[in-house]
C-alpha positions in Angstrom: 11.2 -15.0 -5.7 14.4 -16.8 -4.7 16.3 -15.4 -1.7 18.9 -13.0 -2.7 21.7 -11.2 -0.9 20.4 -8.4 1.3 21.4 -5.1 -0.2 23.1 -3.5 2.8 25.5 -0.7 2.4 28.4 -0.2 4.8 28.7 3.5 4.3 29.2 6.2 7.0 27.0 5.5 10.0 26.7 1.8 9.2 23.3 2.3 7.6 21.7 1.7 4.2 22.3 4.1 1.3 20.1 6.9 2.6 21.4 9.8 0.6 20.8 11.9 3.8 21.6 12.2 7.4 22.4 9.4 9.9 20.0 7.0 11.5 18.2 7.5 14.8 20.0 5.6 17.6 18.5 2.2 18.4 16.1 2.4 21.3 15.1 6.0 20.6 11.4 6.6 21.3 9.4 6.0 18.2 6.8 8.3 16.8 3.2 7.1 17.1 2.4 4.3 14.7 6.0 3.5 13.7 7.5 0.1 14.2 10.4 -0.4 16.7 13.9 0.5 15.6 15.3 2.9 13.0 15.3 3.0 9.3 18.2 0.6 8.9 16.5 -1.9 11.2 13.3 -1.6 9.2 15.3 -2.3 6.1 17.0 -5.3 7.5 13.9 -6.8 9.0 12.0 -6.2 5.8 14.7 -7.9 3.7 14.7 -10.8 6.2 10.9 -11.2 5.9 11.1 -11.1 2.1 13.7 -13.8 2.1 11.5 -15.9 4.4 8.6 -15.7 1.9 6.5 -13.1 3.7 6.3 -10.3 1.1 3.2 -8.6 2.6 4.8 -8.0 6.0 8.1 -7.1 4.3 6.3 -4.5 2.1 4.9 -2.8 5.2 8.3 -2.3 6.8 10.1 -1.5 3.6 7.4 1.1 2.7 8.1 2.8 6.1 11.8 2.8 5.4 11.3 4.1 1.8 9.1 6.9 3.1 11.7 7.9 5.6 14.6 7.6 3.1 13.1 8.1 -0.3 16.5 8.5 -2.1 17.8 5.1 -1.0 18.0 2.8 -4.0 18.7 -0.2 -1.8 15.5 0.3 0.2 13.4 1.2 -2.8 14.6 -1.9 -4.8 13.8 -4.2 -1.8 10.4 -2.6 -1.6 9.8 -3.2 -5.3 10.8 -6.9 -4.8 8.3 -7.3 -1.9 5.5 -5.6 -3.9 6.2 -7.8 -6.9 6.0 -10.9 -4.7 2.9 -9.7 -3.1 1.2 -9.2 -6.5 1.3 -5.4 -6.4 2.8 -5.2 -9.9 2.0 -1.5 -10.7 3.6 -0.4 -7.4 6.6 -2.7 -8.0 7.1 -1.3 -11.5 7.1 2.3 -10.3 9.8 1.5 -7.7 11.9 -0.5 -10.1 11.5 2.4 -12.6 12.6 5.0 -10.0 15.8 3.0 -9.3 16.5 2.4 -13.0 16.0 6.1 -13.8 18.4 7.1 -11.0 21.0 4.6 -12.2 20.3 3.4 -15.8 23.2 0.9 -15.5 21.4 -1.0 -12.7 20.7 -4.2 -14.6 18.5 -5.7 -11.9 16.2 -2.6 -11.8 15.9 -2.8 -15.6 15.0 -6.5 -15.2 12.4 -5.8 -12.5 10.9 -3.1 -14.6 10.7 -5.5 -17.5 9.0 -8.4 -15.6 6.6 -6.1 -13.8 5.6 -4.6 -17.1 5.0 -8.1 -18.5 2.7 -8.9 -15.5 0.8 -5.8 -16.4 0.5 -6.8 -20.1 2.8 -4.1 -21.4 5.1 -6.5 -23.4 6.6 -3.7 -25.6 8.0 -2.0 -22.5 8.9 -5.3 -21.0 11.0 -6.3 -24.1 12.7 -2.9 -24.1 13.9 -3.1 -20.4 14.6 -6.8 -20.4 16.8 -6.3 -23.5 18.7 -3.6 -21.6 19.2 -6.0 -18.7 20.4 -8.8 -21.0 22.8 -6.4 -22.8 24.4 -5.5 -19.4 24.6 -9.0 -18.1 24.3 -11.4 -21.1 25.4 -14.4 -18.9 22.4 -14.1 -16.6 20.0 -17.0 -17.5 17.0 -15.4 -15.6 17.3 -12.2 -17.7 17.6 -14.1 -21.0 14.7 -16.5 -20.2 12.4 -13.5 -19.3 13.3 -11.7 -22.6 12.7 -14.9 -24.6 9.3 -15.3 -23.0 8.3 -11.7 -23.6 9.4 -11.8 -27.2 7.5 -15.1 -27.7 4.4 -13.4 -26.4 4.8 -10.4 -28.7 5.4 -12.8 -31.7 2.3 -14.8 -30.8 0.2 -11.7 -30.5 1.5 -10.3 -33.8 0.5 -13.5 -35.6 -3.1 -12.5 -35.4 -2.4 -9.1 -37.0 0.4 -9.9 -39.5 4.2 -10.4 -39.1 6.2 -8.5 -36.5 8.3 -6.0 -38.4 12.1 -5.8 -38.0 13.1 -3.3 -35.4 9.9 -3.6 -33.4 10.1 -4.5 -29.7 10.3 -8.2 -29.4 11.4 -8.9 -33.0 13.5 -12.0 -32.8 17.0 -11.2 -33.9 18.8 -13.9 -36.0 22.1 -15.2 -34.8 25.3 -13.9 -36.6 25.6 -15.4 -40.0 22.0 -16.6 -40.2 19.2 -15.4 -42.4 16.3 -16.2 -40.1 15.4 -16.3 -36.4 17.6 -18.7 -34.4 16.7 -21.1 -31.6 15.8 -19.6 -28.3 14.1 -16.5 -29.7 10.7 -17.5 -28.4 9.0 -19.4 -31.3 6.3 -20.9 -29.1 3.2 -19.1 -27.8 3.9 -16.8 -24.9 2.0 -16.3 -21.6 0.8 -13.1 -19.9 3.1 -13.6 -17.0 6.9 -13.2 -17.0 9.3 -14.9 -14.7 9.7 -13.6 -11.3 12.6 -11.2 -10.7 15.2 -13.7 -9.5 18.9 -13.9 -9.8 22.0 -13.1 -7.9 23.0 -9.6 -7.0 26.8 -9.3 -6.7 27.2 -5.6 -6.1 26.1 -2.7 -3.9 24.9 0.8 -4.5 27.4 3.3 -5.6 
């Protein structure tokens, strides 16, 4: 996964979007088994490790942070990214799903849900959520490429059982004014793996 901007919220208390009380002051004695620092520091260190290509270590810190602040979308999304990069696709899907259900307009969470579903072989769900991400940000090349790949896989699979019916997930939509599927709809055989959730994030949690 390409390094992306760290999702750090500058709300009251200077911490991540926790949906709850403030953070423990830095230097406070930690409970047994906890890493040094407070939830905000775990989040920052986890995001840094993720950006440095160490998703397994990032997952450990971010899982701690998410356990302490389960309502933080920023933390949960970063955890989902780490889990995806570490190959824990089912766990990543659940966390992307949680963020997307909390905020259906979160295009990146929809994208993450879609690519994680593709890695798990659920291409119908993948097409649904990738299409939502593309609808929200049609200019994003990563989103469009992932959707094309998932639709190509569905089309290739349907070829063994007959044509894919209009309206079904992954059905290639023709361009305006055309009678048949247009270029870029995934005419070639698909794979069982979708692109990694990459792309720029240019906003913060609400």
